[in-house]
N, CA, C and O atoms as a Tinker XYZ file with bonds, in Angstrom:
   356  protein
     1  N    -30.962000   13.162000  -40.621000    73     2
     2  CA   -31.770000   13.730000  -39.853000    64     1     3
     3  C    -30.455000   15.298000  -39.227000    63     2     4     5
     4  O    -30.581000   16.517000  -39.344000    81     3
     5  N    -29.438000   14.531000  -38.659000    73     3     6
     6  CA   -28.286000   15.459000  -38.256000    64     5     7
     7  C    -27.699000   15.725000  -38.956000    63     6     8     9
     8  O    -26.776000   16.389000  -38.484000    81     7
     9  N    -27.615000   15.578000  -40.248000    73     7    10
    10  CA   -26.699000   16.146000  -41.465000    64     9    11
    11  C    -27.860000   17.416000  -42.040000    63    10    12    13
    12  O    -27.608000   18.564000  -42.409000    81    11
    13  N    -29.140000   16.723000  -41.949000    73    11    14
    14  CA   -29.684000   18.367000  -42.264000    64    13    15
    15  C    -29.728000   19.577000  -41.618000    63    14    16    17
    16  O    -29.774000   20.728000  -42.052000    81    15
    17  N    -29.702000   19.040000  -40.299000    73    15    18
    18  CA   -29.387000   20.039000  -38.910000    64    17    19
    19  C    -28.178000   20.676000  -39.311000    63    18    20    21
    20  O    -28.142000   21.900000  -39.187000    81    19
    21  N    -27.379000   20.204000  -39.677000    73    19    22
    22  CA   -25.883000   20.927000  -39.914000    64    21    23
    23  C    -25.767000   21.517000  -40.427000    63    22    24    25
    24  O    -24.998000   22.431000  -40.126000    81    23
    25  N    -26.531000   21.498000  -41.825000    73    23    26
    26  CA   -26.665000   21.994000  -43.177000    64    25    27
    27  C    -27.664000   23.218000  -43.019000    63    26    28    29
    28  O    -27.438000   24.270000  -43.618000    81    27
    29  N    -28.316000   23.126000  -42.539000    73    27    30
    30  CA   -29.154000   24.176000  -41.747000    64    29    31
    31  C    -28.637000   25.300000  -40.685000    63    30    32    33
    32  O    -28.871000   26.506000  -40.610000    81    31
    33  N    -27.954000   24.549000  -40.007000    73    31    34
    34  CA   -26.745000   25.828000  -39.229000    64    33    35
    35  C    -26.245000   26.062000  -39.646000    63    34    36    37
    36  O    -26.086000   27.247000  -39.354000    81    35
    37  N    -25.341000   25.678000  -40.709000    73    35    38
    38  CA   -24.352000   25.987000  -41.404000    64    37    39
    39  C    -24.975000   27.291000  -42.051000    63    38    40    41
    40  O    -24.541000   28.426000  -41.853000    81    39
    41  N    -25.979000   26.988000  -42.795000    73    39    42
    42  CA   -26.407000   28.021000  -43.946000    64    41    43
    43  C    -26.809000   29.494000  -43.103000    63    42    44    45
    44  O    -26.485000   30.594000  -43.550000    81    43
    45  N    -27.511000   29.323000  -41.912000    73    43    46
    46  CA   -27.994000   30.292000  -41.237000    64    45    47
    47  C    -26.583000   31.496000  -40.743000    63    46    48    49
    48  O    -26.490000   32.721000  -40.817000    81    47
    49  N    -25.583000   30.336000  -40.203000    73    47    50
    50  CA   -24.292000   30.996000  -39.748000    64    49    51
    51  C    -24.055000   31.755000  -40.956000    63    50    52    53
    52  O    -24.175000   32.975000  -40.844000    81    51
    53  N    -23.726000   31.260000  -42.152000    73    51    54
    54  CA   -22.711000   31.821000  -43.400000    64    53    55
    55  C    -23.555000   33.233000  -43.723000    63    54    56    57
    56  O    -22.939000   34.265000  -43.989000    81    55
    57  N    -25.078000   33.187000  -43.674000    73    55    58
    58  CA   -26.008000   34.006000  -43.828000    64    57    59
    59  C    -25.478000   35.547000  -43.172000    63    58    60    61
    60  O    -25.010000   36.607000  -43.587000    81    59
    61  N    -25.922000   34.849000  -41.751000    73    59    62
    62  CA   -25.873000   36.089000  -40.708000    64    61    63
    63  C    -24.207000   36.737000  -40.801000    63    62    64    65
    64  O    -24.049000   37.934000  -40.561000    81    63
    65  N    -23.147000   35.966000  -41.120000    73    63    66
    66  CA   -22.154000   36.566000  -40.783000    64    65    67
    67  C    -21.848000   37.544000  -42.258000    63    66    68    69
    68  O    -20.772000   38.100000  -42.479000    81    67
    69  N    -22.858000   37.585000  -43.021000    73    67    70
    70  CA   -22.520000   38.345000  -44.709000    64    69    71
    71  C    -23.290000   39.552000  -44.259000    63    70    72    73
    72  O    -23.201000   40.574000  -44.939000    81    71
    73  N    -24.158000   39.534000  -43.009000    73    71    74
    74  CA   -25.077000   40.644000  -42.962000    64    73    75
    75  C    -24.162000   41.848000  -42.720000    63    74    76    77
    76  O    -23.147000   41.542000  -42.095000    81    75
    77  N    -24.278000   43.329000  -43.105000    73    75    78
    78  CA   -23.806000   44.705000  -42.656000    64    77    79
    79  C    -24.253000   45.035000  -42.011000    63    78    80    81
    80  O    -25.205000   45.782000  -42.238000    81    79
    81  N    -23.798000   44.638000  -40.516000    73    79    82
    82  CA   -24.298000   45.194000  -39.248000    64    81    83
    83  C    -23.226000   46.369000  -39.080000    63    82    84    85
    84  O    -22.011000   46.538000  -39.187000    81    83
    85  N    -24.704000   47.276000  -38.663000    73    83    86
    86  CA   -24.034000   49.009000  -38.608000    64    85    87
    87  C    -23.961000   48.826000  -36.814000    63    86    88    89
    88  O    -24.736000   48.134000  -36.153000    81    87
    89  N    -22.773000   49.675000  -36.262000    73    87    90
    90  CA   -22.723000   49.951000  -35.129000    64    89    91
    91  C    -23.566000   51.121000  -34.510000    63    90    92    93
    92  O    -24.036000   51.933000  -35.306000    81    91
    93  N    -23.823000   51.301000  -33.062000    73    91    94
    94  CA   -24.603000   52.247000  -32.719000    64    93    95
    95  C    -23.730000   53.647000  -32.660000    63    94    96    97
    96  O    -22.563000   53.698000  -33.050000    81    95
    97  N    -24.383000   54.671000  -32.172000    73    95    98
    98  CA   -23.606000   56.037000  -32.509000    64    97    99
    99  C    -22.423000   55.581000  -31.470000    63    98   100   101
   100  O    -22.480000   54.821000  -30.503000    81    99
   101  N    -21.214000   56.402000  -32.084000    73    99   102
   102  CA   -20.143000   56.719000  -31.054000    64   101   103
   103  C    -20.070000   57.799000  -30.809000    63   102   104   105
   104  O    -20.510000   58.740000  -31.470000    81   103
   105  N    -19.538000   57.822000  -29.884000    73   103   106
   106  CA   -19.370000   59.178000  -29.149000    64   105   107
   107  C    -17.781000   59.040000  -29.904000    63   106   108   109
   108  O    -17.239000   58.141000  -30.547000    81   107
   109  N    -17.351000   60.436000  -29.460000    73   107   110
   110  CA   -16.276000   61.333000  -29.945000    64   109   111
   111  C    -15.896000   62.775000  -29.007000    63   110   112   113
   112  O    -16.612000   63.774000  -28.961000    81   111
   113  N    -14.959000   62.642000  -28.495000    73   111   114
   114  CA   -14.922000   64.045000  -27.380000    64   113   115
   115  C    -13.431000   64.842000  -28.266000    63   114   116   117
   116  O    -12.372000   64.249000  -28.473000    81   115
   117  N    -13.612000   65.712000  -28.510000    73   115   118
   118  CA   -12.850000   66.726000  -28.993000    64   117   119
   119  C    -12.287000   68.013000  -28.461000    63   118   120   121
   120  O    -12.808000   69.092000  -28.744000    81   119
   121  N    -11.254000   67.912000  -27.712000    73   119   122
   122  CA   -10.756000   69.209000  -26.698000    64   121   123
   123  C     -9.911000   69.975000  -27.766000    63   122   124   125
   124  O     -8.832000   69.657000  -28.266000    81   123
   125  N    -10.746000   71.143000  -27.991000    73   123   126
   126  CA    -9.679000   72.375000  -29.016000    64   125   127
   127  C     -9.928000   73.507000  -28.456000    63   126   128   129
   128  O    -10.744000   73.715000  -27.558000    81   127
   129  N     -9.248000   74.242000  -28.962000    73   127   130
   130  CA    -9.185000   75.845000  -29.102000    64   129   131
   131  C     -9.466000   76.591000  -30.364000    63   130   132   133
   132  O     -9.208000   76.226000  -31.511000    81   131
   133  N    -10.034000   77.693000  -29.968000    73   131   134
   134  CA   -10.786000   78.740000  -30.703000    64   133   135
   135  C     -9.475000   79.178000  -31.695000    63   134   136   137
   136  O     -9.663000   79.298000  -32.905000    81   135
   137  N     -8.222000   79.394000  -31.135000    73   135   138
   138  CA    -7.313000   80.127000  -31.953000    64   137   139
   139  C     -6.260000   78.713000  -32.486000    63   138   140   141
   140  O     -5.178000   78.930000  -33.030000    81   139
   141  N     -6.625000   77.702000  -32.304000    73   139   142
   142  CA    -5.887000   76.641000  -32.920000    64   141   143
   143  C     -5.949000   76.078000  -34.566000    63   142   144   145
   144  O     -6.777000   75.178000  -34.711000    81   143
   145  N     -5.511000   76.309000  -35.304000    73   143   146
   146  CA    -5.857000   75.913000  -36.953000    64   145   147
   147  C     -5.742000   74.692000  -37.321000    63   146   148   149
   148  O     -6.326000   74.392000  -38.363000    81   147
   149  N     -5.005000   73.674000  -36.632000    73   147   150
   150  CA    -5.030000   72.205000  -36.086000    64   149   151
   151  C     -6.597000   71.816000  -36.026000    63   150   152   153
   152  O     -7.313000   71.178000  -36.798000    81   151
   153  N     -6.818000   72.416000  -34.879000    73   151   154
   154  CA    -8.425000   71.993000  -34.237000    64   153   155
   155  C     -9.361000   72.442000  -35.306000    63   154   156   157
   156  O    -10.120000   71.572000  -35.732000    81   155
   157  N     -9.467000   73.857000  -35.914000    73   155   158
   158  CA   -10.239000   73.810000  -36.576000    64   157   159
   159  C    -10.732000   73.143000  -37.887000    63   158   160   161
   160  O    -11.832000   73.221000  -38.435000    81   159
   161  N     -9.522000   72.413000  -38.263000    73   159   162
   162  CA    -9.380000   71.420000  -39.653000    64   161   163
   163  C    -10.188000   70.250000  -39.158000    63   162   164   165
   164  O    -10.981000   69.657000  -39.890000    81   163
   165  N     -9.941000   69.886000  -37.730000    73   163   166
   166  CA   -10.380000   68.699000  -37.436000    64   165   167
   167  C    -11.808000   69.120000  -37.011000    63   166   168   169
   168  O    -12.574000   68.229000  -37.378000    81   167
   169  N    -12.255000   69.787000  -36.593000    73   167   170
   170  CA   -13.723000   70.276000  -36.355000    64   169   171
   171  C    -14.609000   70.117000  -37.938000    63   170   172   173
   172  O    -15.746000   69.682000  -38.118000    81   171
   173  N    -13.919000   70.483000  -38.640000    73   171   174
   174  CA   -14.487000   70.498000  -39.964000    64   173   175
   175  C    -14.623000   68.976000  -40.661000    63   174   176   177
   176  O    -15.497000   68.620000  -41.452000    81   175
   177  N    -13.646000   68.282000  -40.205000    73   175   178
   178  CA   -13.153000   67.014000  -40.727000    64   177   179
   179  C    -14.856000   66.103000  -39.945000    63   178   180   181
   180  O    -15.890000   65.538000  -40.304000    81   179
   181  N    -14.121000   66.518000  -38.750000    73   179   182
   182  CA   -15.436000   65.537000  -37.914000    64   181   183
   183  C    -17.022000   65.882000  -38.327000    63   182   184   185
   184  O    -17.845000   64.977000  -38.465000    81   183
   185  N    -17.290000   67.022000  -38.473000    73   183   186
   186  CA   -18.536000   67.757000  -38.978000    64   185   187
   187  C    -18.870000   66.940000  -40.496000    63   186   188   189
   188  O    -19.996000   66.493000  -40.710000    81   187
   189  N    -17.894000   66.826000  -41.374000    73   187   190
   190  CA   -17.903000   66.120000  -42.824000    64   189   191
   191  C    -18.819000   64.899000  -42.316000    63   190   192   193
   192  O    -19.984000   64.616000  -42.593000    81   191
   193  N    -18.164000   64.465000  -41.727000    73   191   194
   194  CA   -18.513000   62.703000  -41.588000    64   193   195
   195  C    -19.654000   62.323000  -40.423000    63   194   196   197
   196  O    -20.168000   61.215000  -40.268000    81   195
   197  N    -19.856000   63.270000  -39.815000    73   195   198
   198  CA   -20.890000   62.568000  -38.462000    64   197   199
   199  C    -21.926000   62.161000  -38.773000    63   198   200   201
   200  O    -22.374000   61.105000  -38.329000    81   199
   201  N    -22.449000   62.802000  -39.486000    73   199   202
   202  CA   -23.919000   61.685000  -40.411000    64   201   203
   203  C    -23.539000   60.515000  -40.893000    63   202   204   205
   204  O    -24.204000   59.515000  -40.623000    81   203
   205  N    -22.531000   60.443000  -41.602000    73   203   206
   206  CA   -21.975000   59.153000  -42.529000    64   205   207
   207  C    -21.575000   58.227000  -40.963000    63   206   208   209
   208  O    -22.064000   57.207000  -40.477000    81   207
   209  N    -20.788000   58.883000  -40.643000    73   207   210
   210  CA   -20.337000   57.256000  -39.438000    64   209   211
   211  C    -21.612000   57.503000  -38.341000    63   210   212   213
   212  O    -22.089000   56.374000  -38.219000    81   211
   213  N    -22.276000   58.287000  -37.616000    73   211   214
   214  CA   -22.989000   58.151000  -36.937000    64   213   215
   215  C    -22.394000   58.697000  -35.551000    63   214   216   217
   216  O    -22.522000   58.116000  -34.474000    81   215
   217  N    -21.794000   59.777000  -35.735000    73   215   218
   218  CA   -20.750000   60.105000  -34.728000    64   217   219
   219  C    -21.659000   61.193000  -33.950000    63   218   220   221
   220  O    -22.296000   62.127000  -34.436000    81   219
   221  N    -21.527000   60.790000  -32.571000    73   219   222
   222  CA   -21.889000   61.793000  -31.358000    64   221   223
   223  C    -20.742000   62.704000  -31.102000    63   222   224   225
   224  O    -19.747000   62.320000  -30.488000    81   223
   225  N    -20.862000   63.769000  -31.517000    73   223   226
   226  CA   -19.416000   64.591000  -31.279000    64   225   227
   227  C    -19.535000   65.731000  -29.958000    63   226   228   229
   228  O    -20.497000   66.494000  -29.869000    81   227
   229  N    -18.579000   65.716000  -29.115000    73   227   230
   230  CA   -18.584000   66.542000  -27.957000    64   229   231
   231  C    -17.465000   67.481000  -27.898000    63   230   232   233
   232  O    -16.367000   67.101000  -27.491000    81   231
   233  N    -17.599000   68.265000  -28.145000    73   231   234
   234  CA   -16.816000   69.617000  -28.108000    64   233   235
   235  C    -16.406000   70.215000  -27.006000    63   234   236   237
   236  O    -17.427000   70.636000  -26.464000    81   235
   237  N    -15.319000   70.538000  -26.259000    73   235   238
   238  CA   -14.827000   71.178000  -25.256000    64   237   239
   239  C    -13.498000   71.962000  -25.409000    63   238   240   241
   240  O    -12.340000   71.560000  -25.301000    81   239
   241  N    -14.202000   73.736000  -25.815000    73   239   242
   242  CA   -13.028000   74.729000  -26.073000    64   241   243
   243  C    -12.225000   74.812000  -24.750000    63   242   244   245
   244  O    -12.753000   75.358000  -23.781000    81   243
   245  N    -10.903000   74.267000  -24.656000    73   243   246
   246  CA   -10.175000   74.213000  -23.512000    64   245   247
   247  C     -9.823000   75.798000  -22.834000    63   246   248   249
   248  O     -9.754000   75.915000  -21.610000    81   247
   249  N     -9.647000   76.792000  -23.599000    73   247   250
   250  CA    -9.035000   78.115000  -23.063000    64   249   251
   251  C    -10.444000   78.999000  -22.795000    63   250   252   253
   252  O    -10.202000   79.952000  -22.054000    81   251
   253  N    -11.362000   78.950000  -23.066000    73   251   254
   254  CA   -13.058000   79.608000  -22.393000    64   253   255
   255  C    -12.978000   79.019000  -21.193000    63   254   256   257
   256  O    -12.560000   79.688000  -20.248000    81   255
   257  N    -13.373000   77.618000  -21.000000    73   255   258
   258  CA   -13.862000   76.691000  -19.892000    64   257   259
   259  C    -12.792000   75.930000  -19.479000    63   258   260   261
   260  O    -12.892000   74.805000  -19.969000    81   259
   261  N    -11.784000   76.054000  -18.772000    73   259   262
   262  CA   -10.411000   75.465000  -18.024000    64   261   263
   263  C    -11.208000   74.849000  -17.261000    63   262   264   265
   264  O    -11.307000   73.661000  -17.567000    81   263
   265  N    -12.028000   75.270000  -16.095000    73   263   266
   266  CA   -12.238000   74.378000  -14.957000    64   265   267
   267  C    -13.362000   73.217000  -15.705000    63   266   268   269
   268  O    -13.539000   72.090000  -15.244000    81   267
   269  N    -13.771000   73.532000  -16.429000    73   267   270
   270  CA   -15.069000   72.536000  -16.501000    64   269   271
   271  C    -14.304000   71.370000  -17.540000    63   270   272   273
   272  O    -14.495000   70.190000  -17.248000    81   271
   273  N    -13.502000   71.664000  -18.662000    73   271   274
   274  CA   -12.933000   70.892000  -19.199000    64   273   275
   275  C    -11.409000   69.909000  -18.222000    63   274   276   277
   276  O    -10.910000   68.807000  -18.452000    81   275
   277  N    -11.143000   70.816000  -17.291000    73   275   278
   278  CA   -10.457000   69.646000  -16.432000    64   277   279
   279  C    -11.022000   68.937000  -15.725000    63   278   280   281
   280  O    -10.245000   68.347000  -14.974000    81   279
   281  N    -12.274000   68.633000  -15.554000    73   279   282
   282  CA   -13.352000   67.882000  -14.890000    64   281   283
   283  C    -13.592000   66.646000  -15.800000    63   282   284   285
   284  O    -13.733000   65.524000  -15.313000    81   283
   285  N    -13.644000   66.929000  -17.397000    73   283   286
   286  CA   -14.039000   65.958000  -18.240000    64   285   287
   287  C    -12.332000   65.209000  -18.576000    63   286   288   289
   288  O    -12.136000   63.995000  -18.627000    81   287
   289  N    -11.394000   66.141000  -18.745000    73   287   290
   290  CA    -9.919000   65.749000  -18.615000    64   289   291
   291  C     -9.461000   64.372000  -17.803000    63   290   292   293
   292  O     -8.849000   63.339000  -18.075000    81   291
   293  N    -10.089000   64.940000  -16.691000    73   291   294
   294  CA    -9.505000   63.814000  -15.116000    64   293   295
   295  C    -10.487000   62.449000  -15.835000    63   294   296   297
   296  O     -9.941000   61.576000  -16.509000    81   295
   297  N    -11.626000   62.456000  -15.622000    73   295   298
   298  CA   -12.734000   61.575000  -16.271000    64   297   299
   299  C    -12.348000   60.774000  -16.927000    63   298   300   301
   300  O    -12.597000   59.603000  -16.640000    81   299
   301  N    -11.557000   61.113000  -18.109000    73   299   302
   302  CA   -10.910000   60.560000  -19.242000    64   301   303
   303  C     -9.749000   60.093000  -19.186000    63   302   304   305
   304  O     -9.286000   59.317000  -20.023000    81   303
   305  N     -9.206000   60.481000  -18.277000    73   303   306
   306  CA    -7.734000   60.384000  -17.605000    64   305   307
   307  C     -6.852000   60.727000  -18.868000    63   306   308   309
   308  O     -6.000000   60.089000  -19.487000    81   307
   309  N     -7.231000   61.605000  -18.964000    73   307   310
   310  CA    -6.341000   62.921000  -20.119000    64   309   311
   311  C     -4.936000   63.522000  -19.054000    63   310   312   313
   312  O     -5.191000   64.133000  -18.016000    81   311
   313  N     -3.880000   63.320000  -19.373000    73   311   314
   314  CA    -3.181000   64.169000  -18.740000    64   313   315
   315  C     -2.430000   65.416000  -18.892000    63   314   316   317
   316  O     -2.206000   66.296000  -18.061000    81   315
   317  N     -2.031000   65.299000  -20.327000    73   315   318
   318  CA    -1.589000   66.404000  -20.730000    64   317   319
   319  C     -3.295000   67.598000  -21.448000    63   318   320   321
   320  O     -4.511000   67.419000  -21.386000    81   319
   321  N     -2.275000   68.889000  -22.136000    73   319   322
   322  CA    -2.999000   69.985000  -22.075000    64   321   323
   323  C     -3.103000   70.419000  -23.400000    63   322   324   325
   324  O     -3.740000   71.371000  -23.850000    81   323
   325  N     -2.296000   69.483000  -24.046000    73   323   326
   326  CA    -2.028000   69.994000  -25.924000    64   325   327
   327  C     -3.980000   70.030000  -26.256000    63   326   328   329
   328  O     -4.974000   69.665000  -25.629000    81   327
   329  N     -3.755000   70.582000  -27.374000    73   327   330
   330  CA    -4.925000   70.422000  -28.260000    64   329   331
   331  C     -4.378000   70.491000  -29.821000    63   330   332   333
   332  O     -3.319000   71.043000  -30.120000    81   331
   333  N     -5.267000   69.844000  -30.775000    73   331   334
   334  CA    -6.462000   69.134000  -30.281000    64   333   335
   335  C     -5.991000   67.505000  -29.355000    63   334   336   337
   336  O     -4.937000   66.976000  -29.002000    81   335
   337  N     -7.138000   67.255000  -29.283000    73   335   338
   338  CA    -7.138000   65.916000  -28.417000    64   337   339
   339  C     -8.545000   65.112000  -28.660000    63   338   340   341
   340  O     -9.652000   65.523000  -28.311000    81   339
   341  N     -8.276000   63.918000  -29.312000    73   339   342
   342  CA    -9.612000   63.750000  -30.059000    64   341   343
   343  C     -9.407000   62.277000  -29.381000    63   342   344   345
   344  O     -8.334000   61.678000  -29.464000    81   343
   345  N    -10.640000   61.719000  -28.647000    73   343   346
   346  CA   -11.192000   60.162000  -27.626000    64   345   347
   347  C    -12.014000   60.011000  -28.336000    63   346   348   349
   348  O    -12.838000   60.901000  -28.551000    81   347
   349  N    -12.055000   58.738000  -28.974000    73   347   350
   350  CA   -12.782000   57.782000  -29.948000    64   349   351
   351  C    -13.480000   56.878000  -28.693000    63   350   352   353
   352  O    -12.837000   56.132000  -27.953000    81   351
   353  N    -14.847000   57.098000  -28.626000    73   351   354
   354  CA   -15.410000   55.823000  -27.620000    64   353   355
   355  C    -15.836000   56.128000  -26.278000    63   354   356
   356  O    -16.243000   55.230000  -25.541000    81   355
């Protein structure tokens, strides 16, 4: 009886380990500038994988709204003001 239980538990464990488990949506924070060509490339790339990877993208334009982006930077503990800056998670 114990061997049967062990076999069943082993089978369940092996079956659950092989399941393809998807993660929940992932938050991505992108600090960018409209005049930065690297930022434009990164925005384009993130938009292209957004649905495939289930990304929740938050864009922060640093040159237009410096006071609001400063609050977010402090909350995320970002020390510099360079762009692009991408925070994942």
